[in-house]
Structure formats: structure tokens, C-alpha cells
C-alpha positions in Angstrom: 0.3 0.1 0.3 1.1 3.7 -0.8 2.4 5.7 1.7 1.5 9.3 0.5 -0.8 10.2 -2.4 -0.9 13.6 -4.4 -4.8 14.5 -4.9 -4.9 16.5 -8.6 -7.9 18.4 -7.7 -9.4 20.4 -5.2 -12.9 21.2 -3.6 -15.3 18.6 -1.9 -13.4 15.9 -3.9 -9.7 16.3 -3.1 -11.2 16.5 0.8 -13.0 13.2 0.4 -9.9 11.4 -1.0 -7.6 13.1 1.5 -10.4 11.8 4.2 -10.1 7.9 2.6 -6.2 8.4 3.4 -6.3 9.2 6.8 -8.9 6.4 7.5 -6.0 4.2 5.8 -3.0 5.3 7.3 -1.9 7.3 4.6 -0.2 10.3 3.8 -2.4 13.0 1.7 -0.9 15.8 -0.2 -2.9 18.7 -1.9 -2.1 20.9 -5.0 -3.8 24.8 -4.8 -3.6 27.3 -7.1 -3.6 31.2 -6.4 -7.5 31.6 -6.5 -7.4 28.9 -3.7 -4.9 29.8 -1.6 -7.9 30.2 1.1 -9.5 27.6 0.0 -10.9 24.7 2.5 -9.0 21.5 1.0 -4.9 23.0 1.0 -6.1 23.1 4.9 -7.2 19.5 4.8 -4.4 17.5 3.6 -0.9 16.4 5.5 1.1 18.7 3.0 0.0 21.7 0.4 1.8 22.3 -2.3 1.7 26.1 -4.6 1.1 25.3 -8.2 0.6 28.9 -9.6 -2.0 31.9 -10.9 -4.1 31.9 -13.4 -6.4 29.5 -15.1 -6.9 25.7 -14.5 -4.9 25.7 -17.7 -1.2 27.0 -15.5 -2.2 25.1 -12.1 -4.7 22.2 -11.8 -4.3 21.0 -15.8 -0.9 21.8 -16.0 1.0 17.9 -15.8 4.4 18.9 -15.4 3.6 20.8 -12.5 1.8 18.3 -10.9 4.3 15.5 -11.5 7.2 17.6 -10.4 5.1 18.2 -7.1 4.5 14.7 -6.8 8.2 14.0 -6.8 8.8 16.9 -4.6 6.7 15.6 -2.0 7.4 11.8 -1.9 3.8 10.3 -3.1 3.8 7.2 -5.1 0.4 7.8 -6.4 -1.7 10.4 -7.4 -5.6 10.3 -7.5 -7.6 12.9 -9.9 -10.6 12.6 -8.4 -13.4 13.8 -11.2 -12.9 16.5 -13.6 -9.4 18.3 -14.4 -7.3 15.5 -15.3 -9.6 12.5 -14.4 -10.1 11.1 -17.9 -6.9 12.3 -19.1 -5.1 9.7 -21.0 -1.9 11.5 -21.6 -1.5 12.3 -18.0 -2.0 8.6 -17.2 0.6 7.5 -19.4 2.6 10.3 -17.9 2.6 9.2 -14.0 3.4 6.2 -15.5 6.4 7.1 -17.1 7.2 8.9 -13.8 7.1 6.0 -12.0 4.2 7.2 -9.7 1.1 5.6 -10.0 -2.5 6.3 -11.4 -5.2 5.5 -9.1 -7.7 5.2 -12.2 -7.9 2.5 -14.8 -5.2 2.1 -17.2 -4.3 5.1 -20.0 -5.2 2.2 -22.5 -9.2 2.1 -20.8 -9.3 6.2 -20.9 -8.6 6.6 -24.4 -10.7 3.8 -25.7 -13.6 5.3 -23.5 -12.3 8.7 -23.6 -13.5 9.1 -27.5 -17.2 8.6 -27.8 -17.0 7.1 -31.4 -14.6 4.4 -30.2 -16.6 3.5 -26.9 -19.8 3.0 -29.3 -17.4 0.9 -31.6 -15.8 -0.8 -29.0 -19.4 -1.4 -26.8 -21.2 -2.8 -30.5 -18.4 -5.1 -30.8 -18.4 -6.2 -27.3 -22.3 -7.2 -27.9 -23.4 -4.2 -25.4 -26.7 -2.4 -26.8 -26.0 1.2 -28.0 -28.2 4.2 -28.9 -28.4 4.1 -32.8 -26.4 6.2 -34.2 -23.2 6.5 -36.1 -19.9 5.1 -34.3 -17.5 7.3 -36.8 -17.0 11.0 -36.5 -18.9 13.2 -38.7 -16.7 16.0 -40.6 -19.3 18.4 -42.1 -22.4 19.8 -41.2 -23.6 18.4 -44.8 -22.5 14.9 -44.1 -24.6 15.2 -40.4 -28.0 16.8 -42.8 -27.5 13.3 -45.0 -26.8 10.8 -42.1 -29.8 12.6 -39.9 -32.2 12.9 -43.1 -31.4 9.0 -44.4 -30.7 7.3 -41.4 -31.4 8.1 -38.1 -34.1 11.2 -38.6 -35.5 13.3 -36.3 -34.8 14.4 -33.8 -31.4 13.9 -33.4 -28.8 14.6 -30.5 -25.6 16.2 -32.1 -22.4 14.9 -29.6 -19.1 16.0 -28.7 -16.7 12.9 -29.4 -14.7 14.0 -26.2 -17.4 15.5 -24.2 -19.2 14.9 -21.0 -20.9 16.5 -18.0 -23.2 18.3 -20.2 -20.4 19.9 -22.6 -20.6 19.6 -26.2 -24.4 18.4 -26.1 -27.0 19.8 -28.8 -29.9 18.8 -29.8 -31.9 19.4 -33.0 -35.5 18.5 -32.9 -36.4 19.4 -36.6 -33.6 19.7 -39.3 -33.7 23.8 -39.4 -32.0 23.3 -36.0 -29.5 21.2 -37.1 -26.3 23.4 -38.3 -26.9 25.3 -35.2 -26.2 22.2 -33.0 -23.7 21.2 -35.2 -21.7 24.6 -34.7 -22.5 24.1 -31.2 -21.4 21.0 -30.0 -18.1 20.8 -31.9 -17.4 24.6 -30.7 -18.4 23.1 -27.1 -16.2 19.9 -27.7 -13.2 22.2 -28.7 -13.0 24.8 -26.4 -13.8 22.0 -23.1 -11.6 19.3 -24.6 -9.7 20.6 -27.5 -11.5 18.3 -29.9 -14.0 19.5 -32.4 -15.4 16.3 -33.7 -19.2 14.8 -33.1 -21.1 12.0 -34.2 -25.1 11.9 -34.0 -27.3 9.5 -31.9 -30.8 9.0 -32.0 -32.2 11.7 -29.6 -34.8 10.1 -27.2 -37.0 12.3 -26.0 -37.6 11.4 -22.2 -35.2 8.8 -21.3 -34.1 7.9 -17.5 -30.7 8.2 -17.0 -29.7 5.1 -15.3 -25.8 4.3 -14.5 -23.9 1.6 -12.6 -21.6 1.5 -10.3 -18.2 -0.7 -11.3 -15.6 -1.8 -9.5 -12.3 -4.0 -10.9 -9.0 -4.8 -9.5 -6.0 -6.1 -11.2 -6.8 -9.6 -10.5 -9.7 -9.9 -13.3 -12.3 -9.1 -10.5 -15.1 -6.8 -11.5 -18.5 -6.6 -9.8 -21.4 -4.3 -9.7 -23.0 -2.1 -6.8 -25.8 -1.4 -8.2 -27.9 1.4 -10.0 -28.2 5.1 -9.7 -30.9 7.1 -11.5 -29.4 10.6 -12.5 -32.5 11.8 -14.5 -33.2 15.2 -12.7 -31.3 17.0 -15.0 -30.7 20.8 -16.7 -29.3 21.5 -19.7 -28.1 17.5 -19.4 -25.7 17.9 -16.0 -27.4 16.1 -13.6 -28.9 17.3 -10.1 -30.2 15.1 -8.1 -29.3 11.7 -8.0 -30.6 8.4 -6.1 -29.9 4.7 -5.5 -31.9 2.7 -6.2 -34.0 3.9 -9.2 -37.8 3.8 -7.8 -38.7 0.5 -7.9 -41.4 0.6 -10.3 -38.7 2.0 -12.7 -35.7 -0.8 -12.2 -36.4 -4.6 -10.8 -34.5 -6.8 -10.1 -34.2 -8.2 -13.2 -33.6 -5.1 -14.9 -31.4 -4.4 -12.1 -29.8 -7.4 -12.9 -29.3 -6.9 -16.7 -28.1 -3.5 -16.3 -25.5 -4.5 -13.9 -24.2 -7.3 -16.6 -23.7 -4.9 -19.5 -21.9 -2.9 -17.2 -19.7 -5.4 -16.2 -19.4 -6.5 -19.7 -18.1 -2.6 -20.8 -15.9 -2.5 -18.0 -13.8 -6.0 -19.0 -14.0 -5.1 -22.9 -11.4 -2.2 -21.8 -9.5 -4.3 -19.1 -10.9 -1.9 -16.3 -9.2 -1.3 -13.3 -10.3 0.8 -10.3 -13.9 2.7 -9.6 -15.8 3.6 -13.2 -19.7 4.2 -14.1 -21.6 3.0 -16.9 -24.0 5.6 -18.0 -26.9 4.4 -19.8 -30.7 5.3 -21.3 -33.4 3.4 -20.4 -36.5 4.1 -22.4 -39.4 1.8 -21.4 -37.7 -1.9 -21.0 -34.6 -1.3 -23.4 -31.4 0.0 -22.1 -28.5 1.3 -23.8 -25.2 2.2 -23.5 -24.4 5.6 -23.4 -20.8 6.1 -21.8 -18.3 4.9 -19.5 -17.0 7.7 -17.0 -13.2 6.5 -16.2 -13.0 7.7 -12.7 -15.1 7.8 -9.7 -18.3 9.8 -10.0 -19.9 12.7 -8.3 -22.9 10.8 -7.1 -20.7 7.7 -5.9 -22.2 8.7 -2.3 -25.3 7.5 -2.6 -24.2 4.0 -3.7 -22.1 3.7 -0.7 -24.7 4.9 1.6 -27.1 2.2 0.2 -24.2 -0.5 0.0 -22.2 0.4 2.9 -18.5 0.1 0.6 -16.2 2.7 0.6 -15.6 3.2 -3.1 -12.9 5.9 -3.1 -11.1 3.1 -0.5 -11.6 0.4 -3.3 -9.9 2.4 -5.9 -6.8 3.2 -3.9 -6.3 -0.6 -2.9 -7.0 -1.7 -7.1 -4.3 0.5 -8.1 -1.9 -0.8 -5.6 -2.6 -4.3 -6.7 -4.9 -5.2 -3.9 -8.0 -7.3 -4.7 -11.4 -5.8 -4.4 -12.8 -6.9 -0.5 -16.1 -8.1 -2.3 -17.4 -10.5 -4.4 -20.7 -9.7 -6.2 -22.6 -12.1 -3.8 -21.9 -9.7 -1.1 -23.5 -6.8 -3.1 -26.8 -6.2 -1.3 -28.7 -2.7 -1.5 -30.3 -1.3 2.0 -33.0 1.0 1.6 -33.0 4.3 -0.4 -29.9 7.3 -0.6 -30.6 10.5 -2.6 -28.0 13.2 -3.2 -28.9 17.0 -4.1 -26.1 18.8 -5.9 -26.0 22.4 -3.8 -24.4 24.7 -6.4 -24.2 28.4 -6.3 -26.5 29.0 -9.2 -29.9 30.8 -9.4 -32.4 28.7 -10.4 -34.9 31.4 -10.7 -32.9 33.0 -13.5 -32.1 29.6 -15.5 -30.0 28.4 -13.1 -27.4 31.2 -13.8 -24.2 30.8 -12.1 -24.4 32.9 -8.5 -20.5 32.6 -7.2 -19.4 35.1 -4.5 -18.1 34.8 -0.9 -19.9 33.2 1.8 -20.9 34.2 5.4 -21.7 32.3 7.9 -22.0 28.8 6.9 -23.8 25.6 8.8 -24.1 22.2 7.7 -27.3 19.9 8.2 -26.4 16.9 11.0 -28.6 14.0 11.9 -29.6 10.4 11.1 -28.9 9.3 8.3 -27.1 12.6 7.1 -24.0 13.6 5.1 -22.4 16.5 3.9 -19.5 16.2 1.7 -18.7 19.9 0.9 -15.5 22.1 -0.3 -16.2 24.9 1.6 -16.2 26.5 5.3 -17.8 29.7 6.9 -16.6 33.1 4.9 -14.8 31.2 2.4 -15.9 31.6 -1.4 -16.9 30.1 -4.3 -14.9 31.6 -7.3 -16.5 32.1 -10.7 -13.5 30.2 -12.2 -14.2 26.8 -11.2 -17.3 24.5 -11.4 -20.7 26.0 -9.5 -20.7 23.4 -7.0 -20.6 24.2 -3.4 -21.3 21.2 -1.8 -22.9 17.4 -1.7 -26.0 16.8 0.7 -26.7 13.2 0.3 -29.7 11.6 3.0 -30.5 7.9 3.6 -33.6 6.2 5.0 -35.3 2.7 4.8 -37.2 3.6 1.9 -37.7 6.4 -1.0 -40.6 8.4 0.7 -38.5 8.5 4.4 -35.3 9.4 2.0 -37.3 12.4 0.3 -38.8 13.8 4.0 -34.9 13.3 5.9 -33.8 15.3 2.8 -36.4 18.1 3.2 -35.5 18.1 7.0 -31.7 18.4 6.0 -32.1 21.1 3.2 -34.0 23.0 5.8 -30.8 22.8 8.3 -28.7 24.0 5.6 -27.6 27.6 6.6 -25.0 29.3 3.8 -25.2 32.7 4.5 -24.8 35.4 1.7 -24.5 32.7 -1.7 -27.3 32.2 -4.2 -27.8 28.4 -4.1 -30.2 25.2 -5.1 -31.6 24.8 -2.0 -34.7 26.9 -2.4 -35.2 24.3 -5.9 -34.1 21.3 -4.3 -36.9 21.8 -1.3 -39.8 22.8 -4.1 -38.8 20.3 -6.0 -39.1 17.3 -3.5 -42.0 18.7 -2.4 -44.3 17.6 -5.6 -45.8 15.3 -6.7 -43.9 14.7 -10.0 -41.0 14.1 -7.8 -43.0 11.3 -5.7 -44.7 9.4 -8.4 -40.6 9.2 -9.8 -41.2 11.5 -12.8 -37.8 13.1 -14.8 -39.6 16.3 -13.8 -38.4 18.0 -16.9 -41.5 20.1 -17.3 -40.8 22.1 -14.6 -36.8 22.2 -14.6 -37.7 24.0 -18.0 -40.7 25.8 -17.0 -39.4 29.4 -16.3 -42.8 30.4 -14.5 -42.6 27.6 -12.5 -38.3 28.5 -11.4 -39.3 31.5 -10.7 -40.9 30.4 -7.7 -37.5 28.8 -6.4 -35.9 32.3 -5.6 -34.7 32.5 -1.6 -36.4 34.9 0.2 -33.1 37.2 1.3 -29.8 36.6 -0.2 -28.3 39.8 0.7 -24.2 39.5 -0.3 -21.5 39.0 2.7 -18.9 41.7 3.4 -15.9 41.0 5.4 -16.4 43.0 8.5 -14.5 46.2 8.6 -11.2 46.5 10.4 -9.9 42.7 9.5 -7.7 43.1 6.6 -5.6 40.5 4.8 -1.8 41.5 3.7 0.5 39.7 2.1 3.8 40.1 3.5 7.2 39.2 2.3 10.1 37.2 4.4 14.1 36.0 3.9 14.0 33.3 5.9 16.8 30.7 6.5 16.3 27.0 7.2 19.5 25.0 8.6 21.1 27.8 6.5 19.6 28.1 3.7 17.9 30.9 1.8 14.0 31.3 1.4 11.6 34.3 0.4 8.4 33.4 1.9 5.1 35.6 1.2 2.7 35.3 4.6 -0.6 36.3 4.2 -2.6 37.1 7.4 -3.2 40.0 9.4 -0.5 42.9 9.3 2.5 42.7 11.4 2.7 45.0 14.0 4.4 47.7 13.1 5.0 46.6 9.7 8.0 44.6 11.4 8.2 40.7 11.5 10.6 39.4 14.7 11.7 36.8 12.6 15.5 36.2 13.7 16.7 39.3 11.3 14.3 39.3 8.7 12.5 42.5 8.1 9.3 42.4 6.2 9.3 43.9 2.8 6.0 45.9 3.6 2.8 44.8 3.5 0.4 45.0 0.1 -3.0 45.0 0.2 -5.2 41.9 -1.2 -7.7 43.3 -3.0 -11.3 43.4 -2.1 -14.2 41.5 -4.3 -15.5 42.9 -6.5 -19.3 44.4 -5.7 -21.7 42.7 -7.3 -23.6 46.2 -8.2 -27.0 46.4 -8.8 -29.6 46.0 -11.5 -29.3 49.2 -12.4 -32.1 51.6 -13.9 -35.3 50.0 -15.8 -33.4 50.7 -19.0 -30.2 48.8 -18.5 -29.7 45.2 -18.9 -27.3 44.5 -16.3 -25.3 40.8 -16.1 -26.6 38.7 -13.5 -22.7 36.9 -13.6 -19.2 37.3 -13.7 -17.4 35.6 -16.9 -16.4 36.4 -20.0 -18.7 37.8 -23.2 -18.7 35.4 -25.2 -20.8 36.0 -28.3 -23.5 39.0 -28.5 -26.3 38.2 -31.3 -28.2 42.0 -31.4 -26.6 45.3 -32.9 -27.1 48.4 -31.4 -30.5 49.8 -32.8 -32.1 46.9 -33.2 -35.9 46.3 -31.9 -35.9 43.3 -29.5 -38.7 41.9 -27.7 -39.2 40.9 -24.2 -37.5 37.4 -23.6 -35.1 37.5 -27.0 -31.9 36.4 -26.4 -29.3 39.2 -26.3 -25.9 37.6 -26.1 -24.3 34.5 -24.4 -22.0 34.4 -21.3 -19.5 32.1 -20.7 -19.0 31.4 -16.8 -17.9 29.0 -14.5 -17.8 26.3 -17.8 -21.0 27.0 -19.2 -22.4 28.8 -21.6 -25.2 31.6 -20.1 -28.0 32.7 -22.3 -28.8 36.4 -21.8 -32.3 37.5 -22.5 -34.1 41.0 -22.6 -35.6 41.9 -20.0 -38.3 44.3 -21.6 -39.3 45.2 -25.5 -37.9 47.8 -26.6 -34.7 49.6 -28.8 -31.2 48.5 -27.8 -29.9 51.7 -27.9 -26.5 51.0 -26.3 -24.5 48.3 -26.3 -21.8 48.7 -23.2 -19.3 45.4 -23.9 -17.8 43.9 -26.6 -17.5 40.0 -27.4 -14.1 38.4 -25.7 -14.4 41.2 -23.1 -14.6 40.0 -19.2 -17.4 40.7 -17.9 -18.4 41.5 -13.7 -22.4 41.0 -12.0 -24.0 43.8 -12.2 -22.0 45.4 -15.3 -23.9 46.9 -17.7 -24.5 44.3 -21.0 -26.8 46.9 -23.0 -29.6 49.9 -22.7 -32.9 49.1 -23.8 -35.0 51.7 -24.2 -39.0 51.3 -24.6 -40.7 52.5 -27.1 -42.7 56.1 -26.7 -46.4 55.6 -26.0 -48.7 56.6 -28.6 -50.8 60.2 -28.1 -54.1 60.0 -27.2 -56.2 60.8 -30.3 -57.5 63.7 -28.6 -54.2 65.4 -28.0 -53.0 64.6 -31.6 -55.9 66.8 -33.2 -54.9 69.6 -31.1 
């Protein structure tokens, strides 16, 4: 077994792995960016290393820096968590070349399953059912149109070959929508995965998203831990997960069939570790969708119903140990539900809502678990995913688990930050949820979503007088000089008493930008921080209320901003490519002047 593991990730999943390491007697190493200097995860590891400023490409996605820290710290293995480098075959190979164990499947398995077209072809050859569509990349819009018309039919799904997590997934309900879907999926694939190739699938309008958890070791053992139902989604991104699926959706016969498909898929690529086979359930038909070659965000609900620590089993498998369980040992007990607590405003069509946190109190009590990456007076940065935490509950059955979740949501206190807590409370109280609906009509109903706004969401401001400054020191350790930066309270009198070292003068850290207000009635202001990706209306144009004005890229999502009223777009305050902050003006939309009364006109 390893003596030290580096976790190449951040937030709640990094902390989850640190906890598993602690219980296994393994030292843990964190990495953090400048944005995460004050975050929770560096504080939870045994050691923490700074890996640079700037966007994720310069730190969390920088393979050279990650491997350098692993060598400096003496880590024998790297756990990638999910996202970032978790499904990066070249990174897994680079770890192997550096003599460091990658905690996950071999690079060959990641590569085989990383490309959706290759995975579909491989699964088809292995006899695993796939959604009807192409197994090769579709190079041009003209090719896509021909295939959709002659072979698949509409509606059709256009998917990035390397996509995932809802990125690079567009739907063309009709022929006239295909060009936008094709270009949008390709663009997102290139932007998020450096691969603009796409493929086509038959679009299943209202399937259930049912996945199966797989565990495999290096000794040929492969088992499944039952299914998870992840059908409550927005923009093809999950909001609520549960295990098992409602009993009227997946019975024991279907469970065994889905589990068998999962095991066959994993064995087809010589899989090792924890992985998930995602599928679409339409009636009594189950189709392979993709394989996530990593620990899944929602692994927690399976841990609650099986009692198996999936993270620990993944670590053991990477170290060459056999699984602790056989298939006959797996028994599902009770029901577990997970709500993703994201910093998003459901009432604004799930717009990202990054910002500082004031007081913070997690729910507790029987059957309640919180996997969180934040603490009181922390911050959710627009640089990364909007997830604050995952709230998971367990109880004897689905109905009781729902009531426990509603109680836990009531107890959850996150001051100053807009989150999905009101949305979850409202949705879980509906008849749609009780009867096991996928709740698509509710999640896509903008009027219904407006009722999910929190009563108050006062922005948190740090108390006056509590400032954090950067102070530089020159220190000597065993005769070797180091230049050190300390972030904390100002030193007394500007001088630090540390041998003969003097502070180079404190530098105040920048205050967080104010979110600002919505401005006057004519002003359309940005509801979020991000980058202005595209403006679709020119100055002087007449617009209708609800008409698309621009698209802002924020927290790894493209967010459509629409006109708040009808009128004339009198002025644009921003250009494509510019960064934008919450509350910053986008455009002035002036109302058309009211027609004069007939009597006044006669005069």
C-alpha cells in the first residue's frame, strides 16, 4: 500500500480522498492555485503545495507542475478525483513514465472510453446495446444533414466525441435546427476538451438516465454495486441522484441486466478501479451511453446503500490489492438521495452565482452526510465549477429518504450565497417527484423556476477592520535562504520579529468586487461574472421581451442572457471577448414611446 498520495484536484472531491487516506493511514498531499489559497482543501491535507496563478490550464491542468510536486513531496501515487485530469490518458501515461501510480484505470482504457465514437464502436463489438447512431465522427454539417435525414431521423442528438458533463451536447428537434446544434456541439468540444469532432445519435426525448457503479481490480475481478437514477437534470447536467432507482422503474431483473452490461463494458477495456457505465432507459430498453473512467460525483449515494467505500476500493485496486468484495456480497439496503448544492440561481434559469460566503452551517442528524469544499467566510470562485457541496441522505425507503432530505435542506445555512437549496426544497415537495417523474416539465418551466428564489440572499461583506495582507520575508532553514510570502494579519509596526528578517512591507489584497445592482429600468445588467462570448443583437435593433441578447461563458457553462423588456437596444456597453462582472451593464433597452391620445393628436 502507498505511504503518500497526491490529490490532483480541489474542493469537495479532494477532501473526500484526503479523508479516505487518513483512515487508511496514508499521508495526503494537496495542490492549490492562487484562487484557492484560502480554500478549505489545502487545510485538510497533511501537506499542501502552491502550483501557480491564472486559469486551471496553468495549475490544476498543468501535468508538469503536478508531477513535479509529486516528486518533491515523495508521493507514490496520484488520485485525480473527477474533472481536470481525471480522464486524461496522456496524464495517466505520464504518471506511469515518471514511476508514479495513477489511481484509476490504465491509459488504454481511458483512451478507449474517452472518445465516445471509439467507445460506441467498442461496445457494439462487445455486444453491448448502444443508442442507434454513428460510430464514426461526422466531419461536416452536410454529412450530418444527410445522415440525420436518411439514417437516423429527427429529433437527433449531436455530441462532442470527447464531451461529458453536459458539455458538447446539442439537440436538433427539426432539420432547420441542425446547423446550430452541429456548430454548437463542435465548438464546446473544442473549447472544453480540445476536440471538435462530433457524432450523431437518435435523440431519446424523455429517457431515464440510469447508470451502474463498477469496481474492478488487477486480478480479473469485476463487480457492480447496483444502479443510480440521475434523471433530474438541467442542460444535460445532473441535479439530483438516487440509489436505487424507484422500484417501479428498475426491478431486480432489470438491475441484473444493467449490471451485466456494466461488467461486460468494463471487461472489454481491461478496466481497473472505480468507474461508471452511464445508460439511457427507455421503457424496457437499456442503451449504453458512455463510461466515466473515474470516481463519479454521485458515488456517495451508492456508498450509503451498499456500505462500501468506493474511494478506498479504488486506492486498493491501484495498489494491486484484490477487491474486498465479491458480487454475492453486494446487497442494497434502504434508499439514498443526493442533492447538488450549486451556487446557481434556479429562478434565473440556473445562472451561475459565485461569490463570498458568510456564516455556514451544515445539517446533521441520523442518515445525513455532507461532502463540502467550503467553510464559513470562504468563497465560491467563478473560475471553477459552481458546486458548493453535495447533500446526501439515507433512510429505509424513498418516501422516508425524501422527508429526511427536506429536513436536512431546511437545516442547511449558507449566508450571502445564492444556491439551489430553494429549488431542491420545492421540487422534492412535488407530486412529480413522489411518482418518480424525471421532472423535465418543471425544470424547463421558467415560470415555475421563478418560485425557487430564496427569500433573501444578502451579499456577505467582511467586517470592517479585518484585512488580509501579503507580507514578504527572507528566512533561513538549516542555512538555506528562502523568500517567503505570508498571508494574514498585518505585522505589528510593519516589522516581523523573525530572527533578523524584516518585512518587505505589507501589500493589501484586492477587495472583492461588488456585485452591484441591476441599474435603472432601461439597463440590462449581467447576472454573473464571466466572459462575453457572443453578442447576437446590434445597436439600434428592436427586441422583444425574452429575446436572446448575448451569451456569457461562466463556470464552464454558456449562459444565455435575454432582454428584460421589449424596446430598442439603444446602446451596448461591452464587446465580445471582454471579461464581465456581476452587475456590470450589458445594454440599454429603451421602451418605445407611448402613442399620444387621439384628442392630443387632434390639437
